[in-house]
N, C-alpha and C positions, 0 to 999 in steps of 0.2 A: 640791318632789318630786311633790306632788299634781298640780300644773299640767302637768308633763312627762308624767306617766302619762296624763293626760286627753288630751293632744295625740296620743300614740301610739295610744290606743284609738280616737280619732276617725279617724286615718289608716287603721287596720286596718278599721274599719267601712266607710270609703269604698271600699276595695278590694273588700270582700265584696259590696257592693251595686252595684258597677260604676260608682261615681261618682268614681273617681280621675281626676285631670286627664290628658288624652291626652299621649303622649310628644311632645316637641318635634322638629321637622324641622330638621336642620342643613344649611344651604346647602352645595353642593359636589358633586363627582362621586360616582356610586354606588360602593359598595364592590365590589371584584372578586368574582366567583363562585369559590368554592373547591371543586374537584372532589376526589373521593377519589383517593388515590395509586394509581398503577398501575405495572406493570413498564416500564422504559424501552424505547423502540422503537429499532430500528436501521434505517437506510435500506437499500434494496435488496430482494432476494427474501426471503420469509419463511424462518425457520429450518427446516432439514430434518435428516434423519438423516445418518449417515456417507455421504460421496460415493462413488459407484461409478465407478471409472475407465471412461472411454469405451473401447469396443472397435470401433466403426465410425466412419468419417468422415462428412462432411456428405452425401455421395452414397450412403451405406449400404454402402460397400465396407469390407472389413476393414482396420484400421489396422496400420501396421508395428509390429513388436514393440518393446518398450522395449529399448534397446541393452544388450548385455552385453559386447561387444568394443569396445575403445577403442585409439586411437593418440595419440601425443603431438603437440600443436601447439606450435611455437616461434615467437615473434615478438620483434623487437628494434626499439626506438625510444625517443627522448627519454631516453636514458641508462640504459635498463633492458632486460633480456631476460627474457621470461616463458616458462614451460613449463607446460602443463596438458593433461589428458586430454580428448579429444573423441571422439564416436562414430565407430567404423569404419564406412565406407559412407555417412556423411552428406557432402554436397557442401561443399567449402571454397571460399570466394570472397573472396580478398583485395581490398582497395580502400578506399573511404571518401572523405569530403570532405577538402579541404585542412586541414592541421593535425591530422589523425587518422591513426594507423596502425591499420587495421581488418582483421579477418577474420570473415566470417559463415560459420557452419557450419549448413547447412540440411538438414532432413529432407525428402528428395525426395518429392513427391506430397502433402505436407501443409504448411500455413503455420506451421511451427514453426521457430524459429531460435535458435541459441546464438551470441552475438556477443562478440568481445573487442576492446576499444578501448584504445589507448595514446595519451595526450595529455600535453602539458606541464602541470606542476603550477601551479596558481594560488594566490592569497593565501588565507589562512584555513584552516579545517578541511575535512575531507571533507564534513561537513554543509553548510558554507558553499558549497562547490563544487556540491553537489547542488541547493541552493536556487537558485543562479545558472542551472544547467541547466534546472531546472523553470520558471523565469521565462521562458526563451526557447523553451520546448518547442513550443507551438502545436499540440498534437494535438487532434483533434476528440473531444469527450466525455471529455476528460482528468479523472480523479478519483484523487487521491492516497489510497493506503491507509495507508502509514506510511513514515517515515524512521527507521531503527533503528540505533543504534550497534553496531558489531561489535568486540569486544575481541580483542586479540592478533593482528591481521591488519595487516601493513604498519606504517607510522607512525601511520595513522589510517584508519578505514574505516566505511562505513555500508551498509546494505541499503535500497534505495529500491524500494518496491512501489507499483504503480499500475495502473489500467485506462484504456483508451481505445477509441475506435470507429474501425474502418476498413472501408469498403465495407459499412456496416450491421452489421458483426460486432464484438462486444466482445472485446477481447484483454486478457490480463493479463500483467504484466511484473514481474520481479524483476531489479534492477540493483545489483550490488555495486560500489561506488566505493571504490577503495583508493588512498591516498596512499603513495608509496614513493620516497624520495629525490627526484629531480627530476621524477618522472612521476606520472600518475594512471592506474591500470589499472582498467578497467571490465569486469566479467564479467556479461553481460546475457542474459536469456532471455525470449522472448516467444512466446505461443501463444494461440489462441482459448480462451476460458474453459473450454469443454468438453474441451479437450485439455491444459490447463495442468497438472493434477495428474499425468496419465499420464506425461508426459515430464519433469517437474520433477527426477527423479533425475539427469538429464543435467547440469543446472545445478549441483545439489548436489555431484556428484562433481568437476566442473570447478573450482568455487569452493573446495572443501575441499582439493584436491590441487594447487592453483596454487602455483608456485614463482617468485619474483621475485628477480632478481640484477642488480647494477649491471653495465652492459655497457662 
């Protein structure tokens, strides 16, 4: 007991007088530097207050009013007929590539479009189909924002939101992909980012009041 106490006293004395043996260096990589925790950052522009809807176009001219009058658009293809409200006075342009029944509804004078596509239903879920579409998209500056399940619409549905760049201008898109019977119905809206919120009610009304029936 006396010997142990003597050893402890000797060690304490060595520490006080600075005679303790130096710490050993262990070979290996340096330990990582740990910084203080900070709030997570998000990509893109810094956070701002509530967005103020745009009132003028890129040339400084007043923008067309947000629509209040609507007409019914009806389309048939791939075993279904769809009916949905579209703005009265916007230009309807039927067409589209092979394998798609399409109508574009354009805001004249501004690069804003509401698009409805009918296509044949593929394998898997609405999300599976959206991921296939995304893989073959090939848009400049494409950036996915989200693919969100939508309950109670068709057999299965998702909202696909993304941005891309066209002619140096960033555009934002929301595309509701709905599986219904033998077909997929897409209700798509695209606008420059500064006009997206202003005319988004057009898409919201079209998607909310869409009716799909077997043809």
